C-alpha positions in Angstrom: 68.0 -20.4 19.0 71.8 -19.9 21.1 73.1 -22.5 23.3 73.0 -20.3 26.1 69.5 -19.5 25.7 69.1 -23.5 25.2 70.6 -24.0 28.9 68.5 -21.3 30.1 65.2 -23.0 29.1 66.3 -26.3 30.6 65.3 -27.5 34.4 67.8 -27.1 37.2 68.1 -30.9 37.1 69.0 -31.5 33.3 71.2 -28.8 33.7 74.9 -29.8 32.5 77.5 -30.3 35.6 80.6 -28.6 36.2 83.1 -30.8 34.3 81.2 -31.9 31.6 81.8 -32.1 28.2 79.8 -30.5 25.7 78.8 -33.5 24.2 77.7 -35.0 27.5 76.1 -31.5 28.7 74.1 -31.2 24.9 72.9 -35.1 25.5 71.4 -34.2 28.8 69.5 -31.7 27.5 68.9 -33.4 24.6 67.1 -36.3 26.7 65.2 -33.7 28.8 63.4 -32.3 25.7 63.1 -35.7 24.4 61.6 -36.8 27.8 59.7 -33.5 28.1 57.7 -33.6 24.7 55.7 -36.7 25.3 52.9 -35.5 27.0 52.3 -32.2 25.0 52.9 -34.7 21.9 50.1 -36.8 23.4 47.6 -34.2 24.5 47.6 -32.5 21.1 46.8 -36.1 20.1 43.7 -36.0 22.6 42.1 -32.7 21.6 42.4 -33.7 18.3 40.5 -36.9 18.2 37.8 -35.1 21.0 37.5 -32.5 18.9 36.5 -34.8 15.8 33.7 -36.1 17.3 32.0 -33.1 17.7 32.7 -31.2 14.5 31.9 -32.5 11.2 33.4 -29.9 9.3 35.5 -31.3 6.9 38.4 -28.9 6.6 39.0 -29.5 10.7 38.6 -33.1 10.8 41.3 -33.0 7.6 43.2 -30.8 10.6 42.6 -33.0 13.3 43.6 -36.4 11.5 47.1 -34.9 10.3 47.9 -33.9 13.7 47.1 -37.3 15.0 49.5 -39.0 12.3 52.2 -35.8 13.3 52.1 -36.1 16.5 52.2 -40.1 16.2 55.6 -40.1 14.5 57.2 -37.6 16.6 56.5 -40.0 19.5 57.9 -42.9 18.0 60.6 -40.9 16.7 61.1 -39.3 20.3 61.1 -43.2 22.3 63.0 -44.9 19.5 65.9 -41.8 20.1 65.5 -42.7 24.0 65.5 -46.0 23.4 68.9 -45.8 21.2 70.3 -43.3 24.0 70.2 -46.0 26.6 67.5 -43.9 28.3 63.9 -45.3 28.7 60.9 -44.4 26.3 58.3 -42.1 28.3 55.4 -43.7 28.9 
C-alpha cells in the first residue's frame, strides 16, 4: 500500500500533525491500526464460536477452530505491540 493511501484511510484524529517526523507519523498510524483491529478480530472469534454451536459439518468446525486460533494470536500480538510502544491495549 502506498503511504498516501495508508494515510488517506486513517481517521483525522490519528492523522500525522504538521511538522511530525515520518517515524512519528507512521507510529501514530500504526497505533491507530493496532487499536482499531481489536474489535473486528474479537467479532470474528465470537461469530466462529457461535457458528460452532449450530454447525456440525466437520469442515466448518475445522475452519471455525482455525479462525479462533488465528484471531487469538493476532489479538495477543496487537496487545503486546501496544504495551511495548507505550500504549494501553484495547480491552
